[in-house]
N, C-alpha and C positions, 0 to 999 in steps of 0.2 A: 306473445309480451315483449317483442322486441324490439314492438317497436311501441309501450308502453313502457319501457324503459329509456330509452331516447327521448320521450317525451319530459321522463316526469324533470331528471339530467336537462333539458331546456326543449323550454311550456314553447319557444316558438312554432315548433316542426306539429306540433298539433292538427288533423285537420291535413294535412300532407299523405300523399305518397306515400309507399316503400319505396319506387325508386328517389320522391322526393326526399328521402329516410338515408341514400345511398345505403337500403337494405336488398340480398337480391330477392326477388320476383319467391313468393307464395306457393310452392304443389305438391305440399304437404302437411303433416305433421313430419319428420324426420329427428332423431336420435345423431346427434354430433360432438366428437371426443376430437383427442391430439392424443395419434399415442409414436411416438417417437418424432416428434417435431412432425409427423403429418399428419394432414389431418383424414377423419374421417366424419361420412357422413351416410347413417344405415333409413332403411326407408320402412312401409310395412314391403313394400314389392320386398326387397331383400331379406328381413324376416320370414315371408309366403313361403319364398325358394328356399331357406335357410327348414322351413318343416317341411318344404315335401305337401303342402297347400296353397288352392286356386289367392291369387286378387283375389281376395271379391268379398263386402257383411260391409255392416255401420259401425258402427260408434257406440258402445253399453250407455255411453249420458245421451241419450236419441232417445231412450226409453226408459227415464227415472221415472212414468206413471204409467211408462205401462208393467205393471202384475205379470204379464202371459211373457209378455219375450224376455222378465228378467228370468221367470219359469227354466221358457227353452236355453241361459244363458246360461244358467244354473248345473244345465240337467249335461248340455256337454263341454265344461270344464271339470263339472268335480264326480270323484268315481259313486260321491255320497256325498250326497245331493242336503240334505241336514246341514253336511258339515262346510256351505259352502264361506269363502269367507279364510279358512286356509291350508297356508300351497300346502301339506304334508296329504291330504286330499285329493287333491289336484293330479288329473290325465297325466300324464309322463311326458304328454307332444307339447301342453302351457307350460308345465313345469320350465320345463326351456326354452320356452317365453319369458315366466316368471323370472328367469334369471339372469333375460341379457339385457330385458330392463332392466330389471332389480342395478344390476352393477353398473350400468348406465349412468343410473341416475346420483350415487358416492360414487 
């Protein structure tokens, strides 16, 4: 996303590496925020430690066409599988994660 934004601003950057665009090395998806003037970066490892779980797994987007995996994810995340997609039916562990993610998007 950062690369795309820079290329839109300056098309001459098309095809260049992140380093050539003066961007930091990509180490995975993170949430970046500024709190009281201090830049904070929250990684998947930070969230795993906060929630007291192991940092492993796969991205949900890897399973777009795989019904089996989507069903397994629903069973893991929701108390009532039929209510999947509703935050009020999420297990407590995932409600915390959901709130952290939503608060950083807004």
